[in-house]
N, C-alpha and C positions, 0 to 999 in steps of 0.2 A: 406159597406152598402148602397144598392139605397134607394131612398124613392119617392112617388110620392108626387104629388100636395096635397094629406088628408091626408100624414105623415102615411101612409103604407108601412111598408118595403115590398119593390117587391122583394127580394130575400129569404124569406121566402117561403117554401111550406107550401099549405094546402092538396096537397095530393101527396104521393108520396108509387108506387109500383116498387119493383125489381124483373123482370124475375117471374112475377105472372102468376103460372098455375091452369086450372079446367079442370077436367074430368069425364065424368059420363059414367056408365055403363050400357049399353042398353041390359040385355039378354048377347050373347058371344060377343057382339061389345062394344069396348072402344070410344067414344065421345071425342074427345079435343075441348071444349071449346075456352078455352084460352091456348096459346102458348107459354108462357113467355112476358109474359107483363111488358117493364119498362116504368114507366112513373110520370111526375114532372109536377106537377100544381101549381102555385105559386103566393100567391096575387095578387089581381085586374086582374089577365089574363082572357080573356074570350075563352072558346074551343067548339068546334064543334067534334063531333065524330059522323064518319057514315061509313054505309058497309050495307053489301045487308042481306036479313032477316038470320036467325042462326049464326051470324059472331061474337055470342061475347058481343054484345055492351050492353045488359040488364045484361048480368051473371059480367061482369066487372063493370057496376054501382051497383050493389046488393053487388058484396065482397066491395067494396069501403066504402057502406054505411055502412055495418055490423061492419067495421072499423078495418077487417084483414080478412085473407085469414079462410074463415070459410070452412072447407073441400074441402081444394085446397092447394096448393105451393107455396111457395113465401113469403115474408113481403110483407103488405100493412099497411102504415101509415096516419092516418087522425088526426093532431094532436087538442088537444083540446082548444077552444079560447074562451076569454071571454069578 
């Protein structure tokens, strides 16, 4: 187990997704907003999520914020910390 100078475990994830998918129906068309996102963010990490408009950044953050894949497919875990 790795520890940072502030005694925070750096091998402990704060966000974990596996094969997270999200699609929307617009009339007869299906829009794939997320196409199998697997992501681990560990304590102490700083990340940046970049992409063009409409690439699914906000969709991903909204699903992570909900703590689970609401109306999507794939697990999304955000542990509860005190």
